[in-house]
N, CA, C and O of each residue as an XYZ file, in Angstrom:
924
protein
N     -39.504      2.105     35.361
C     -41.022      2.238     35.740
C     -41.251      0.858     36.359
O     -41.106     -0.161     35.683
N     -41.600      0.829     37.618
C     -41.837     -0.359     38.064
C     -43.224     -1.151     37.568
O     -44.308     -0.576     37.470
N     -43.016     -2.522     37.281
C     -44.055     -3.315     36.764
C     -45.332     -3.643     37.606
O     -46.331     -4.145     37.091
N     -45.249     -3.369     38.769
C     -46.335     -3.608     39.790
C     -46.164     -2.639     40.935
O     -45.106     -2.088     41.237
N     -47.346     -2.495     41.544
C     -47.673     -1.335     42.717
C     -47.574     -2.215     43.884
O     -48.282     -3.189     44.137
N     -46.459     -1.669     44.655
C     -46.625     -2.336     46.297
C     -47.925     -2.195     46.821
O     -48.580     -1.153     46.825
N     -48.287     -3.355     47.287
C     -49.542     -3.546     47.906
C     -50.047     -2.308     49.034
O     -51.103     -1.679     49.108
N     -48.739     -2.268     49.895
C     -48.869     -1.417     51.130
C     -49.179      0.012     50.323
O     -50.178      0.643     50.671
N     -48.605      0.366     49.592
C     -48.360      1.707     48.766
C     -50.142      1.955     48.318
O     -50.832      2.947     48.557
N     -50.484      0.847     47.701
C     -51.760      1.068     46.765
C     -52.713      1.177     48.037
O     -53.491      2.130     48.031
N     -52.742      0.316     49.121
C     -53.907      0.665     50.114
C     -53.635      1.935     50.858
O     -54.588      2.660     51.141
N     -52.421      2.265     51.199
C     -52.388      3.632     51.784
C     -52.858      4.903     50.668
O     -53.397      5.962     50.988
N     -52.587      4.580     49.661
C     -53.311      5.788     48.594
C     -54.804      5.721     48.595
O     -55.511      6.707     48.800
N     -55.266      4.486     48.351
C     -56.938      4.164     48.535
C     -57.537      4.976     49.723
O     -58.462      5.788     49.692
N     -56.693      4.508     50.902
C     -57.235      5.251     52.176
C     -57.163      6.672     52.337
O     -58.108      7.291     52.826
N     -56.063      7.256     51.942
C     -56.086      8.607     51.737
C     -57.121      9.470     50.751
O     -57.703     10.519     51.027
N     -57.159      8.822     49.711
C     -58.185      9.172     48.673
C     -59.771      9.306     49.284
O     -60.474     10.315     49.333
N     -60.041      8.072     49.683
C     -61.260      8.025     50.131
C     -61.536      8.784     51.279
O     -62.652      9.291     51.396
N     -60.683      8.931     52.136
C     -60.840      9.833     53.503
C     -61.266     11.458     52.909
O     -62.084     12.247     53.382
N     -60.328     11.606     51.635
C     -60.422     13.110     51.123
C     -61.811     13.242     50.418
O     -62.389     14.325     50.334
N     -62.245     12.225     49.982
C     -63.400     12.364     49.078
C     -64.510     12.402     50.246
O     -65.326     13.312     50.097
N     -64.674     11.692     51.233
C     -65.656     12.122     52.146
C     -65.877     13.520     52.599
O     -66.955     14.023     52.916
N     -64.643     14.103     52.583
C     -64.727     15.579     53.107
C     -65.158     16.459     52.020
O     -65.977     17.371     52.123
N     -64.562     16.116     51.027
C     -64.535     17.147     49.688
C     -65.740     16.877     48.551
O     -66.145     17.800     47.845
N     -66.161     15.787     48.471
C     -67.144     15.254     47.358
C     -68.297     16.234     47.042
O     -69.017     16.699     47.925
N     -68.426     16.514     45.749
C     -69.400     17.110     45.316
C     -70.953     16.581     45.470
O     -71.079     15.423     45.070
N     -71.846     17.029     45.836
C     -73.384     16.464     45.791
C     -73.824     16.571     44.413
O     -74.283     17.608     43.935
N     -73.656     15.328     43.695
C     -74.114     15.318     42.515
C     -75.169     14.092     42.617
O     -75.082     13.025     43.226
N     -76.298     14.681     41.721
C     -77.730     13.652     41.953
C     -77.409     12.336     41.631
O     -77.959     11.444     42.277
N     -76.566     12.033     40.692
C     -76.294     10.472     40.222
C     -75.310      9.634     41.336
O     -74.974      8.456     41.217
N     -74.969     10.471     42.354
C     -74.242      9.867     43.446
C     -75.186      9.456     44.382
O     -74.799      8.639     45.218
N     -76.291      9.824     44.426
C     -77.336      9.382     45.424
C     -78.256      8.338     44.975
O     -79.325      8.172     45.564
N     -77.869      7.524     43.835
C     -78.821      6.266     43.558
C     -77.623      5.069     43.173
O     -76.426      5.215     42.927
N     -78.329      4.043     43.220
C     -77.764      2.946     43.040
C     -78.630      2.384     41.811
O     -78.381      1.253     41.394
N     -79.448      3.010     41.338
C     -80.368      2.636     40.001
C     -79.359      2.345     38.621
O     -78.748      3.201     37.981
N     -79.382      1.265     38.445
C     -78.222      1.185     37.156
C     -78.618      1.964     35.843
O     -77.782      2.509     35.123
N     -80.041      1.964     35.591
C     -80.363      2.757     34.327
C     -80.063      4.326     34.714
O     -79.555      5.096     33.898
N     -80.386      4.669     35.877
C     -80.056      5.983     36.297
C     -78.359      6.500     36.158
O     -77.943      7.564     35.700
N     -77.686      5.506     36.645
C     -76.451      5.670     36.605
C     -75.692      5.596     35.068
O     -74.677      6.207     34.734
N     -76.450      4.718     34.301
C     -75.713      4.705     32.939
C     -76.300      6.214     32.279
O     -75.525      6.917     31.632
N     -77.485      6.562     32.468
C     -77.869      7.903     31.951
C     -76.782      8.876     32.136
O     -76.308      9.518     31.199
N     -76.376      8.982     33.416
C     -75.605     10.098     33.997
C     -74.099      9.804     33.132
O     -73.512     10.727     32.567
N     -73.693      8.674     33.130
C     -72.306      8.248     32.295
C     -72.313      8.738     31.012
O     -71.397      9.399     30.523
N     -73.496      8.374     30.369
C     -73.780      8.642     28.802
C     -73.659     10.244     28.748
O     -73.031     10.805     27.850
N     -74.223     10.838     29.642
C     -74.341     12.310     29.443
C     -73.017     12.872     29.694
O     -72.499     13.676     28.920
N     -72.395     12.407     30.903
C     -70.873     13.150     31.255
C     -69.803     13.014     30.272
O     -68.838     13.779     30.278
N     -69.964     11.906     29.284
C     -69.056     11.958     28.353
C     -69.063     13.201     27.379
O     -70.047     13.474     26.692
N     -68.004     13.863     27.371
C     -67.771     15.108     26.587
C     -68.736     16.102     26.800
O     -69.139     16.708     25.806
N     -69.286     16.451     28.152
C     -70.433     17.272     28.470
C     -70.117     17.610     29.983
O     -70.050     16.816     30.921
N     -69.920     19.115     29.994
C     -69.618     19.410     31.287
C     -70.691     19.268     32.472
O     -71.898     19.475     32.343
N     -70.067     18.898     33.591
C     -71.019     18.592     34.928
C     -72.114     19.520     35.136
O     -73.263     19.181     35.419
N     -71.707     20.689     34.985
C     -72.786     21.649     35.037
C     -74.094     21.625     34.137
O     -75.205     21.905     34.587
N     -73.904     21.344     33.116
C     -74.807     21.192     31.868
C     -75.581     19.858     32.365
O     -76.785     19.843     32.623
N     -74.762     18.799     32.456
C     -75.585     17.519     32.955
C     -76.574     17.600     34.219
O     -77.694     17.090     34.229
N     -76.075     18.219     35.142
C     -76.851     18.235     36.538
C     -78.324     18.767     35.970
O     -79.350     18.212     36.362
N     -78.365     19.752     35.129
C     -79.859     20.093     34.671
C     -80.571     19.305     33.825
O     -81.769     19.074     33.992
N     -79.866     18.839     32.848
C     -80.534     17.842     31.892
C     -80.750     16.408     32.460
O     -81.742     15.777     32.098
N     -79.897     15.893     33.299
C     -80.267     14.671     33.624
C     -81.570     14.345     34.544
O     -82.022     13.204     34.647
N     -82.122     15.483     35.201
C     -83.173     14.996     35.940
C     -84.337     15.213     34.924
O     -85.333     14.492     34.971
N     -84.192     16.303     33.923
C     -85.427     16.376     32.817
C     -85.594     15.229     32.092
O     -86.688     14.823     31.699
N     -84.285     14.566     31.860
C     -84.383     13.457     30.936
C     -85.084     12.176     31.717
O     -85.716     11.360     31.047
N     -84.987     12.056     32.825
C     -85.319     10.931     33.693
C     -86.738     11.376     34.087
O     -87.488     10.444     34.379
N     -87.222     12.538     34.148
C     -88.524     12.739     34.370
C     -89.535     12.284     32.922
O     -90.726     12.006     33.059
N     -88.959     12.269     31.803
C     -89.272     11.798     30.794
C     -89.269     10.498     30.510
O     -90.308      9.957     30.131
N     -88.082      9.791     30.654
C     -87.691      8.512     30.552
C     -87.491      7.715     31.885
O     -86.375      7.229     32.071
N     -88.357      7.554     32.724
C     -88.135      7.149     34.122
C     -87.444      5.641     34.152
O     -86.873      5.262     35.175
N     -87.513      4.946     33.173
C     -87.097      3.631     33.341
C     -86.468      3.294     31.506
O     -86.810      3.827     30.450
N     -85.451      2.193     31.795
C     -85.005      1.571     30.436
C     -86.064      1.317     29.568
O     -85.979      1.646     28.385
N     -87.296      0.632     30.130
C     -88.348      0.378     29.434
C     -88.845      1.370     28.447
O     -89.030      1.191     27.244
N     -89.055      2.585     29.242
C     -89.789      3.941     28.807
C     -88.831      4.392     27.613
O     -89.359      5.097     26.752
N     -87.629      4.103     27.478
C     -86.567      4.515     26.272
C     -86.925      3.357     25.228
O     -86.950      3.611     24.024
N     -87.134      2.397     25.600
C     -87.251      1.204     24.587
C     -88.464      1.251     23.857
O     -88.556      0.827     22.705
N     -89.632      1.880     24.658
C     -90.792      1.906     24.077
C     -91.004      3.363     23.085
O     -92.006      3.515     22.387
N     -90.060      4.216     23.150
C     -90.082      5.428     22.701
C     -89.304      5.384     21.229
O     -88.303      4.747     20.901
N     -90.093      6.247     20.506
C     -89.536      6.443     19.052
C     -88.207      6.950     19.353
O     -88.025      7.616     20.371
N     -87.195      6.665     18.483
C     -85.824      7.150     18.642
C     -85.646      8.703     18.364
O     -84.641      9.305     18.742
N     -86.765      9.358     17.629
C     -86.753     10.784     17.313
C     -87.076     11.372     18.795
O     -86.516     12.411     19.145
N     -87.944     10.729     19.630
C     -88.272     11.447     20.912
C     -86.944     11.293     21.955
O     -86.707     12.126     22.830
N     -86.316     10.373     21.770
C     -85.270     10.097     22.802
C     -84.300     11.312     22.157
O     -83.695     12.105     22.878
N     -84.255     11.332     20.943
C     -83.152     12.466     20.362
C     -83.768     13.858     20.864
O     -82.955     14.720     21.196
N     -84.834     14.087     20.929
C     -85.439     15.321     21.185
C     -85.113     15.787     22.626
O     -84.882     16.957     22.934
N     -85.125     14.578     23.592
C     -84.980     14.998     24.878
C     -83.438     15.169     25.321
O     -83.030     15.692     26.358
N     -82.715     14.621     24.319
C     -81.072     14.787     24.482
C     -80.889     16.237     23.931
O     -79.816     16.753     24.245
N     -81.512     16.793     23.370
C     -81.289     18.207     22.639
C     -80.513     19.075     23.802
O     -80.904     19.154     24.967
N     -79.279     19.745     23.239
C     -78.672     20.585     23.887
C     -77.106     19.990     24.686
O     -76.187     20.649     25.172
N     -77.281     18.578     24.573
C     -76.219     17.845     24.938
C     -75.069     17.428     24.105
O     -73.952     17.212     24.578
N     -75.383     17.317     22.809
C     -74.502     17.223     21.802
C     -74.078     15.760     21.827
O     -74.288     15.052     22.812
N     -73.420     15.281     20.616
C     -72.927     14.323     20.363
C     -74.239     13.016     20.556
O     -74.314     12.115     21.391
N     -74.973     13.305     19.646
C     -76.288     12.449     19.743
C     -76.102     11.144     19.300
O     -77.132     10.499     19.099
N     -74.879     10.525     19.071
C     -74.712      9.118     19.150
C     -74.884      8.424     20.370
O     -75.188      7.232     20.418
N     -74.685      9.189     21.416
C     -75.084      8.590     22.673
C     -76.472      8.363     22.862
O     -76.785      7.355     23.497
N     -77.433      9.167     22.397
C     -78.556      9.035     22.457
C     -79.170      7.948     21.970
O     -79.918      7.190     22.587
N     -78.765      7.877     20.601
C     -79.022      6.516     19.797
C     -78.577      5.397     20.270
O     -79.238      4.361     20.193
N     -77.362      5.463     20.838
C     -76.738      4.293     21.449
C     -77.713      3.947     22.677
O     -78.015      2.755     22.737
N     -78.147      4.611     23.464
C     -79.046      4.477     24.634
C     -80.355      3.663     24.066
O     -80.738      2.559     24.452
N     -80.870      4.389     23.178
C     -82.234      3.486     22.705
C     -81.916      2.223     22.043
O     -82.787      1.357     22.121
N     -80.669      1.898     21.301
C     -80.405      0.762     20.736
C     -80.320     -0.404     22.066
O     -80.823     -1.525     22.131
N     -79.425      0.389     23.135
C     -79.260     -0.710     24.211
C     -80.554     -1.104     24.976
O     -80.787     -2.241     25.387
N     -81.352     -0.044     25.113
C     -82.574     -0.172     25.732
C     -83.485     -1.336     24.868
O     -84.141     -2.167     25.496
N     -83.474     -1.326     23.784
C     -84.274     -2.309     22.950
C     -83.709     -3.582     22.980
O     -84.389     -4.609     22.959
N     -82.477     -3.556     23.028
C     -81.616     -4.649     23.378
C     -82.067     -5.431     24.434
O     -82.754     -6.444     24.302
N     -81.605     -4.867     25.680
C     -82.136     -5.388     27.034
C     -83.238     -5.839     27.227
O     -83.439     -6.971     27.667
N     -84.298     -4.845     26.863
C     -85.817     -5.373     26.971
C     -86.330     -6.131     26.061
O     -87.529     -6.386     26.167
N     -85.558     -6.699     24.914
C     -85.853     -7.542     23.977
C     -87.060     -6.688     23.280
O     -88.244     -6.973     23.457
N     -86.604     -5.586     22.451
C     -87.499     -4.774     21.643
C     -88.849     -4.357     22.473
O     -89.976     -4.359     21.980
N     -88.522     -3.989     23.862
C     -89.876     -3.393     24.585
C     -90.896     -4.650     24.924
O     -92.030     -4.408     25.336
N     -90.492     -5.833     24.754
C     -91.510     -6.870     25.068
C     -91.172     -7.343     26.345
O     -91.938     -8.155     26.864
N     -89.989     -6.921     27.052
C     -89.795     -7.317     28.557
C     -89.118     -6.100     29.105
O     -87.900     -6.051     29.275
N     -90.032     -5.009     29.407
C     -89.475     -4.004     29.719
C     -89.011     -3.690     31.297
O     -88.414     -2.672     31.651
N     -89.322     -4.529     31.957
C     -88.549     -4.574     33.170
C     -87.248     -5.304     33.550
O     -86.794     -5.539     34.670
N     -86.746     -5.613     32.283
C     -85.306     -6.482     32.381
C     -84.425     -5.248     32.832
O     -84.577     -4.079     32.478
N     -83.342     -5.831     33.804
C     -82.430     -4.860     34.649
C     -81.187     -5.008     33.441
O     -81.161     -5.784     32.486
N     -80.205     -4.001     33.841
C     -79.129     -3.877     33.278
C     -78.330     -4.991     33.878
O     -78.514     -5.300     35.056
N     -77.335     -5.694     33.034
C     -76.420     -6.674     33.683
C     -75.561     -6.082     34.788
O     -75.458     -4.858     34.870
N     -74.947     -6.881     35.633
C     -74.321     -6.452     36.826
C     -72.927     -6.580     36.645
O     -72.126     -6.005     37.383
N     -72.556     -7.386     35.595
C     -70.850     -7.564     35.503
C     -70.436     -6.915     34.240
O     -71.095     -6.970     33.202
N     -69.154     -6.213     34.402
C     -68.574     -5.605     33.200
C     -68.497     -6.181     31.858
O     -68.868     -5.500     30.902
N     -68.092     -7.267     31.705
C     -68.074     -8.103     30.546
C     -69.441     -8.214     29.960
O     -69.528     -8.345     28.739
N     -70.591     -8.174     30.742
C     -71.884     -8.225     29.991
C     -72.294     -7.050     29.823
O     -73.199     -6.912     29.000
N     -71.830     -5.951     30.462
C     -72.212     -4.395     30.151
C     -71.448     -4.197     28.654
O     -72.121     -3.883     27.673
N     -70.342     -4.355     28.583
C     -69.667     -4.266     27.325
C     -70.189     -4.703     26.145
O     -69.928     -4.149     25.077
N     -70.940     -5.695     26.250
C     -71.554     -6.497     25.172
C     -72.778     -5.742     24.304
O     -73.198     -6.009     23.178
N     -73.209     -4.656     25.287
C     -74.178     -3.777     25.019
C     -73.907     -2.788     24.054
O     -72.749     -2.374     24.123
N     -74.652     -2.239     23.111
C     -74.246     -1.166     22.336
C     -74.053      0.150     22.853
O     -74.876      0.692     23.590
N     -72.967      0.684     22.478
C     -72.372      2.115     22.921
C     -71.491      1.764     24.418
O     -71.017      2.772     24.941
N     -71.287      0.731     24.988
C     -70.765      0.612     26.376
C     -69.407      0.075     26.250
O     -69.196     -1.103     25.962
N     -68.306      1.109     26.508
C     -67.150      0.749     26.554
C     -66.442      0.290     27.886
O     -67.164      0.184     28.878
N     -65.416      0.076     27.976
C     -64.594     -0.312     29.102
C     -64.952      0.555     30.261
O     -65.480      0.069     31.261
N     -64.677      1.835     30.156
C     -65.254      2.923     31.265
C     -66.419      2.672     31.924
O     -66.582      2.271     33.077
N     -67.413      3.017     30.867
C     -68.913      2.810     31.187
C     -69.331      1.491     32.009
O     -69.980      1.497     33.055
N     -68.927      0.569     31.463
C     -68.899     -0.780     32.067
C     -68.545     -0.852     33.315
O     -69.285     -1.407     34.127
N     -67.307     -0.283     33.694
C     -66.789     -0.434     34.874
C     -67.603      0.415     35.810
O     -67.776      0.079     36.981
N     -68.183      1.693     35.212
C     -68.700      2.928     36.046
C     -70.279      2.052     36.711
O     -70.671      2.064     37.877
N     -70.798      1.493     35.751
C     -72.271      0.930     35.909
C     -71.985      0.066     37.222
O     -72.330      0.328     38.374
N     -71.303     -0.974     36.774
C     -70.959     -2.107     37.542
C     -70.450     -1.586     38.890
O     -70.899     -2.133     39.898
N     -69.731     -0.779     38.999
C     -69.402     -0.328     40.598
C     -70.102      0.569     40.971
O     -70.319      0.434     42.175
N     -70.746      1.736     40.416
C     -71.584      2.593     41.026
C     -73.115      1.941     41.195
O     -73.839      2.432     42.061
N     -73.512      1.060     40.541
C     -74.964      0.717     40.463
C     -74.834     -0.781     41.450
O     -75.639     -0.848     42.379
N     -74.032     -1.750     41.305
C     -73.865     -3.099     41.704
C     -72.817     -2.860     42.827
O     -72.899     -3.744     43.680
N     -72.065     -2.135     43.030
C     -70.966     -2.297     43.827
C     -70.077     -3.334     43.680
O     -69.664     -4.042     44.599
N     -69.755     -3.428     42.398
C     -68.734     -4.572     41.973
C     -67.207     -4.215     42.115
O     -66.854     -3.125     41.664
N     -66.354     -4.961     42.649
C     -65.030     -4.460     42.439
C     -64.406     -4.340     41.110
O     -63.548     -5.086     40.637
N     -65.055     -3.101     40.462
C     -64.712     -3.177     38.810
C     -63.826     -1.629     38.802
O     -64.150     -0.560     39.320
N     -62.606     -1.989     38.004
C     -62.003     -0.813     37.794
C     -62.582     -0.053     36.783
O     -63.379     -0.586     36.012
N     -62.266      1.208     36.678
C     -62.687      2.414     35.579
C     -61.399      3.181     35.295
O     -60.468      3.295     36.093
N     -61.453      3.686     34.081
C     -60.477      4.400     33.747
C     -60.924      5.412     32.578
O     -61.116      4.971     31.445
N     -61.105      6.936     32.910
C     -61.609      7.869     31.926
C     -60.508      8.876     31.942
O     -59.430      8.556     32.442
N     -60.682     10.040     31.448
C     -59.504     10.852     31.287
C     -58.805     11.404     32.559
O     -57.615     11.650     32.755
N     -59.796     11.516     33.297
C     -59.392     11.967     34.688
C     -58.667     10.963     35.734
O     -57.819     11.295     36.562
N     -59.117      9.839     35.545
C     -58.550      8.833     36.320
C     -57.193      8.437     35.730
O     -56.288      8.216     36.535
N     -56.933      8.317     34.370
C     -55.882      7.916     33.707
C     -54.816      9.117     34.133
O     -53.735      8.766     34.607
N     -55.069     10.343     33.992
C     -54.047     11.515     34.597
C     -53.779     11.235     35.939
O     -52.581     11.059     36.158
N     -54.520     11.137     36.908
C     -54.006     10.759     38.236
C     -53.255      9.644     38.304
O     -52.184      9.826     38.883
N     -53.502      8.255     37.804
C     -52.794      7.171     37.821
C     -51.066      7.471     37.257
O     -49.963      7.195     37.728
N     -51.481      8.082     36.181
C     -50.080      8.469     35.371
C     -49.219      9.310     36.335
O     -48.044      8.944     36.347
N     -49.535     10.426     37.208
C     -48.928     11.279     37.608
C     -48.587     10.479     38.924
O     -47.382     10.448     39.172
N     -49.353      9.872     39.752
C     -48.917      9.243     40.959
C     -47.893      8.118     40.731
O     -46.803      8.023     41.295
N     -48.453      7.218     39.749
C     -47.537      5.898     39.893
C     -46.526      5.646     38.362
O     -45.480      5.018     38.203
N     -47.288      6.355     37.497
C     -46.409      6.087     36.164
C     -46.288      7.150     35.280
O     -46.979      7.205     34.263
N     -45.216      8.270     35.667
C     -45.120      9.479     35.170
C     -44.501      9.068     33.487
O     -44.745      9.896     32.610
N     -43.893      8.079     33.189
C     -43.274      7.987     31.837
C     -44.235      7.265     30.888
O     -43.847      6.883     29.783
N     -45.395      7.091     31.286
C     -46.365      6.133     30.675
C     -47.124      7.085     29.789
O     -47.679      8.053     30.307
N     -47.203      6.833     28.189
C     -48.107      7.600     27.337
C     -49.361      6.933     27.387
O     -49.519      5.825     26.876
N     -50.270      7.561     27.985
C     -51.608      6.875     28.183
C     -52.528      6.855     26.820
O     -53.512      6.131     26.667
N     -52.039      7.746     25.910
C     -52.566      7.633     24.517
C     -52.251      6.274     23.651
O     -52.960      5.814     22.756
N     -51.096      5.784     24.109
C     -50.576      4.579     23.219
C     -51.438      3.296     23.814
O     -51.999      3.320     24.910
N     -51.445      2.421     23.104
C     -52.132      0.969     23.420
C     -51.472      0.386     24.696
O     -52.109      0.127     25.717
N     -50.003      0.185     24.531
C     -49.411     -0.246     25.967
C     -49.551      0.668     27.185
O     -49.642      0.248     28.338
N     -49.561      1.928     26.834
C     -49.583      2.780     28.128
C     -51.107      2.768     28.664
O     -51.186      2.945     29.880
N     -52.111      2.622     28.107
C     -53.564      2.381     28.314
C     -53.510      1.087     29.012
O     -54.042      1.131     30.122
N     -53.060      0.045     28.704
C     -53.112     -1.221     29.325
C     -52.491     -1.003     30.478
O     -53.057     -1.531     31.435
N     -51.235     -0.229     30.792
C     -50.402     -0.329     31.799
C     -51.391      0.428     32.994
O     -51.489      0.021     34.151
N     -52.103      1.640     32.419
C     -52.972      2.327     33.435
C     -54.161      1.423     33.697
O     -54.611      1.515     34.839
N     -54.669      0.707     33.014
C     -55.935     -0.052     33.667
C     -55.395     -1.160     34.419
O     -56.192     -1.743     35.154
N     -53.996     -1.638     34.376
C     -53.621     -2.552     35.300
C     -53.413     -2.131     36.452
O     -53.509     -2.920     37.393
N     -53.060     -0.714     36.677
C     -52.791     -0.166     37.900
C     -54.099      0.319     38.584
O     -54.272      0.493     39.790
N     -54.763      0.458     37.824
C     -56.337      0.855     38.214
C     -56.871     -0.406     38.910
O     -57.443     -0.289     39.994
N     -56.701     -1.660     38.307
C     -57.390     -2.995     38.875
C     -56.593     -3.169     40.144
O     -57.180     -3.545     41.159
N     -55.041     -2.874     40.165
C     -54.383     -3.260     41.361
C     -54.740     -2.243     42.548
O     -54.648     -2.612     43.719
N     -55.110     -1.075     42.238
C     -55.496     -0.473     43.536
C     -56.896     -0.527     43.834
O     -57.344      0.473     44.394
N     -57.657     -1.422     43.599
C     -58.997     -1.671     44.189
C     -58.857     -2.011     45.457
O     -57.832     -2.572     45.842
N     -59.960     -1.689     46.347
C     -59.799     -2.015     47.528
C     -60.709     -3.345     47.650
O     -61.572     -3.523     46.790
N     -60.554     -4.230     48.632
C     -61.086     -5.337     48.889
C     -62.575     -5.613     48.743
O     -62.949     -6.747     48.445
N     -63.445     -4.618     48.940
C     -64.910     -4.689     49.228
C     -65.533     -3.849     47.743
O     -64.859     -3.027     47.124
N     -66.622     -4.170     47.449
C     -67.438     -3.476     46.477
C     -67.936     -2.024     47.044
O     -67.956     -0.984     46.386
N     -68.332     -2.178     48.403
C     -68.592     -0.790     48.900
C     -67.462      0.075     48.870
O     -67.475      1.161     48.291
N     -66.507     -0.378     49.471
C     -65.203      0.516     49.520
C     -64.715      0.815     47.886
O     -64.203      1.904     47.628
N     -64.868     -0.014     47.015
C     -64.586      0.499     45.503
C     -65.341      1.621     45.118
O     -64.831      2.544     44.482
N     -66.615      1.604     45.486
C     -67.718      2.741     44.737
C     -66.825      3.826     45.201
O     -66.307      4.557     44.356
N     -66.554      4.032     46.682
C     -66.077      5.255     46.918
C     -64.587      5.483     46.586
O     -64.131      6.625     46.646
N     -63.831      4.459     46.244
C     -62.472      4.629     45.515
C     -62.750      5.086     44.218
O     -62.123      6.084     43.863
N     -63.342      4.714     43.628
C     -63.660      4.911     41.920
C     -64.178      6.418     41.855
O     -63.666      7.208     41.062
N     -65.171      6.777     42.681
C     -65.526      8.084     42.723
C     -64.481      9.025     43.183
O     -64.454     10.042     42.490
N     -63.751      9.001     43.989
C     -62.760      9.580     44.730
C     -61.780      9.933     43.528
O     -61.409     11.085     43.305
N     -61.392      8.813     42.765
C     -60.253      8.946     41.843
C     -60.782      9.836     40.689
O     -59.985     10.456     39.986
N     -61.943      9.896     40.515
C     -62.602     10.737     39.234
C     -62.610     12.235     39.859
O     -62.278     13.263     39.269
N     -63.020     12.125     41.058
C     -63.133     13.630     41.709
C     -61.918     14.398     41.739
O     -61.940     15.589     41.430
N     -60.691     13.724     42.140
C     -59.632     14.152     42.568
C     -59.011     14.661     40.904
O     -58.338     15.691     40.925
N     -59.165     14.151     39.853
C     -58.638     14.525     38.828
C     -59.685     15.680     38.207
O     -59.318     16.510     37.375
N     -60.933     15.608     38.699
C     -61.671     16.614     37.991
C     -61.397     18.261     38.943
O     -61.577     19.349     38.396
N     -60.958     18.116     40.367
C     -60.977     19.174     41.153
C     -59.718     19.369     41.642
O     -59.619     20.505     42.107
N     -58.557     18.627     41.742
C     -57.099     18.766     42.156
C     -56.275     18.764     40.981
O     -55.821     19.718     40.350
N     -56.148     17.415     40.776
C     -54.999     16.961     39.553
C     -55.543     17.103     38.265
O     -55.742     16.140     37.524
N     -55.852     18.553     37.902
C     -56.547     18.818     36.603
C     -55.598     18.541     35.573
O     -54.508     18.032     35.834
N     -55.975     18.867     34.340
C     -55.331     18.860     33.140
C     -54.440     20.047     33.029
O     -53.396     19.924     32.388
N     -54.705     21.044     33.518
C     -54.201     22.346     33.363
C     -53.193     22.423     34.571
O     -52.043     22.759     34.288
N     -53.421     22.217     35.564
C     -52.556     22.332     36.966
C     -52.790     21.472     37.873
O     -53.907     21.296     38.361
N     -51.669     20.793     38.220
C     -51.755     19.449     39.333
C     -51.410     20.494     40.569
O     -50.336     21.087     40.673
N     -52.677     20.624     41.613
C     -52.710     21.401     42.517
C     -51.962     20.796     43.789
O     -52.516     20.905     44.883
N     -50.864     20.235     43.701
C     -50.263     19.262     44.580
C     -50.373     19.795     46.161
O     -50.635     19.057     47.110
N     -50.150     21.048     46.233
C     -50.313     21.685     47.849
C     -51.527     21.067     48.424
O     -51.522     20.857     49.637
N     -52.635     20.724     47.682
C     -53.760     20.404     48.383
C     -54.246     19.067     47.764
O     -55.407     18.776     47.478
N     -53.147     18.323     47.613
C     -53.411     16.714     47.133
C     -53.321     15.872     48.248
O     -52.316     15.789     48.954
N     -54.592     15.108     48.450
C     -54.417     13.926     49.517
C     -53.350     13.119     49.397
O     -52.809     12.617     50.383
N     -52.935     12.914     48.128
C     -51.883     11.636     47.935
C     -50.485     12.167     47.584
O     -49.600     11.411     47.182
N     -50.311     13.478     47.745
C     -48.872     13.757     47.282
C     -47.758     13.204     48.008
O     -46.605     13.283     47.584
N     -48.040     12.705     48.977
C     -46.672     11.872     49.699
C     -46.172     10.802     49.009
O     -44.995     10.441     48.994
N     -47.421     10.132     48.236
C     -47.118      9.006     47.604
C     -46.778      9.195     46.053
O     -46.175      8.329     45.419
N     -47.208     10.381     45.503
C     -47.134     10.822     43.874
C     -45.478     10.835     43.651
O     -44.533     11.350     44.249
N     -45.606     10.149     42.689
C     -44.015     10.226     41.900
C     -43.864     11.636     41.241
O     -42.855     12.328     41.374
N     -44.927     11.980     40.543
C     -44.703     13.475     40.089
C     -44.547     14.666     41.009
O     -43.878     15.666     40.749
N     -45.181     14.465     42.020
C     -45.314     15.613     42.968
C     -43.867     15.932     43.728
O     -43.777     16.925     44.449
N     -42.638     14.951     43.506
C     -41.427     14.982     44.089
C     -40.618     15.609     43.074
O     -39.489     15.956     43.422
N     -41.010     15.839     41.780
C     -40.171     16.364     40.732
C     -39.942     17.755     40.689
O     -40.853     18.444     41.149
N     -38.727     18.465     40.150
C     -39.034     19.903     40.179
C     -40.020     20.622     39.486
O     -40.350     21.777     39.759
N     -40.509     19.901     38.550
C     -41.724     20.674     37.485
C     -43.132     20.496     38.358
O     -44.197     20.756     37.798
N     -43.113     20.048     39.736
C     -44.467     19.855     40.282
C     -45.486     21.007     40.267
O     -45.236     22.178     40.555
N     -46.600     20.531     39.912
C     -47.747     21.450     39.813
C     -47.921     21.897     38.236
O     -48.810     22.658     37.855
N     -47.027     21.361     37.470
C     -47.177     21.657     35.830
C     -48.124     20.391     35.320
O     -47.970     19.253     35.762
N     -48.899     20.664     34.554
C     -49.729     19.506     33.908
C     -48.430     18.647     33.280
O     -47.400     19.181     32.868
N     -48.695     17.214     33.294
C     -48.073     16.293     32.319
C     -49.030     15.389     31.702
O     -48.652     14.565     30.869
């Protein structure tokens, strides 16, 4: 297994991926905004909840809590009520704790979320993926992000032998994700969205639809006899 990604292959991968995304991306409401709070809400909701369910509840939640300051001023029970039906209520509790932290217990309600991944990770309930997502999608930072879909795509395309659930394998996948980032933050926004979209729609957990994959010519798994089967 190569330790580095050939820069030329990485650039070709990103170009093909972004071109595919522009033609095939789903129109999702959180892709129409650069508001960090709104993007944070979508990312928290999308953790272990189907997109179809989040699409409905996302708008409803933002109507009740339009800003981070509104969350900070609310009673925790009210935030939990607004989260009802999405499950995994620790996400709602963490959002309330985060809002209180950022806004200094609601005394500074207009305080924005930080723009850098390291600063975001210091907030309650924010892991490496969510920090990268907010930094990239709200502030167009050159920030990598790795969720289940992204890890699957990177493993199949560049590192079929990696165990993504191991510490070493996870570190390897993150290193590849960083190496693949385009040169600009704007291109990175599209690149990261496209990686997630490819894993959700084409390179799925159950079936790798190689025949309609935009990066199959680069993919190390697609060339194998077991192509099309999940790994």
